[in-house]
N, C-alpha and C positions, 0 to 999 in steps of 0.2 A: 504494499500500500504506499509506504513512504517513497519508494522508487518511482511509482506512478505519479505521486504529487510533485516530486522533484523534477521529473521529466516535463510534466505539465507546466510548472512554473518557469522552467527554462525556455520552453517553446513560447509561452506568453511573453516573456521578457524579450526574446528575439524578435517578436512580431508585434510589440506593443504600439508601434506607429499606426498599425491598422485600426486598432481600438480608438486611438485619439482622433484619427482622421474621420472615421465614421461618426464618432460622437459630435465632432465639430460640424460635420455636414448636416446632421439631423437636429441638433439642439443649438440654441443660440446663446445660452449662458453657461458658465462653468459648473454651476450646481447641477443643472439638468444633464450636462455632458458627463459629469462624474457618476450620476445615477445610471445613465445609459451604459457607461463602461462597466460598472458593477454588474448590471443585468447581463451584459454580454459575457463577462467572465463567468458568471454563474451558469449561463446556458452552455458555454463551452465546456465547463467542468462536468455538468450533468450529462453531456453527450460525448465526453472524451472516450469513454469505453467503446463507443461505436465508431470512432475514428480507426480505420483499418490500415491506413497508410497507402491506399491505392493511389491517392493524389497527394500532392505536397501539403504539408500542414497549413501553409499560408492559404492555399486554395480552399481547403475545408474551413479554415477560420473566416475567410471572407464570407463564405456562404452562411455559416451560422451567425456571424456578426450582422450581416445585412438583414437576414430574416428576423433576428432579434430586434434590430433597429426599426424595422418596418412595423412589427408588432408593438413595440414600445411607443413609437411615434403615434400610432393609431390610438393607443390608450391615453396618452398624454394630451394630444390635440391642442398643443400650445401654439399661440401665435408667435412667430419668429420675426426677428428684424435683421440682425446682422451678426456675422461671425467671421473670423479670420482663420485661414488655413494656408499659411504662407509657403509651405513646402511644395505646393503644386502649381504655383504661378511663376513662370519664367520671366523675370524682369532684370534688366542690366544692373541698375543701381539698387542694392538691397534696402536702402534707407530712403528712397526717393518718395516725394509726395505723389508722384504719378503712380507708383506701385500701390501706395495706400488707397488712392482713388480707384484704381482698377480692382483691387481686392474688395473695397466697399461695394462697388457696383456689382461685381461678380457674385459675392455671397449674398447680397441683398436679393439678387435675382434667383440664386439657387434656392433660397428659402421659399420662393413662390412656386417651386416645382413640387409635384406630388412625390411621395416616397419612392416609387419605382424609378421615376425620372432622376431623382437624387442618386439613387444607386447606380444608374447608368452613367451619370456624369462622374461619380466617384471612381468607378472602375476604369473609365476612360482616362481620367487624370492619373490613375495608378499605372497607366501604360499597358493595360490588358488588351489583348486582341479581341476581335468580335467573337471568336470561338470561346475564349476564356470568359468573356462577359456572359455569353449564352449559357455556359456551364454553371457559372455562379448564380445566375438568376433563374435557371431551370427553363429556359426558352430556347427556340431554335436560333442558329447563327444568323439566318436571314432576318428573323424577327428582331434580334439584337441590333443588327445593322440599321434596319429601318427605324426602330424606336430611338436609337442613339442619334441618328441624323435628325429626326423630328425634334428630339429634345434639344439638340444643339441649336437648331433654328429657333425654337421657342425661347431658349435662354438668350440668344442674340436679340430677339424682339423685345423681351422684357428689359434687357439692358438699354436698348435704344429708347424704349418708353420712359426710362428714368432720365433720358437726356444725355447719356454718355455716348460719344462718338468714337468708333474704333479707329 
């Protein structure tokens, strides 16, 4: 039992970035983000015995984490406003006002997406292929491609509606 716990904790520590990114994507304040992270870790622990190693741990973790976030988000139904996830935006000057403005518009727009659209954008920002996105969300690759393209277009439109020009 102790070996199992040690392995679990090591894997969680190696992939903790996934937890934080998903929490920031779905919740807009640190208290809610911490609650979501705790819920995700609990669900990962509960289902750890079913992890067979057929896929990478991170792939399995994405799937459990996103499903938990979707469920948690539905339960909470909180109004969101703004969050920052700096690791996923490529901007030349790390401290620039332009970057801050881009992040503000981007995450304000992301919070207007539905939970599935948020998952699509998150996985896309993580550099996953259409096939990997499809696997993580339990949809076909074609469906993932179509939904992702529509979500990107929707996100661009939301950002434009806020008055930010690309």
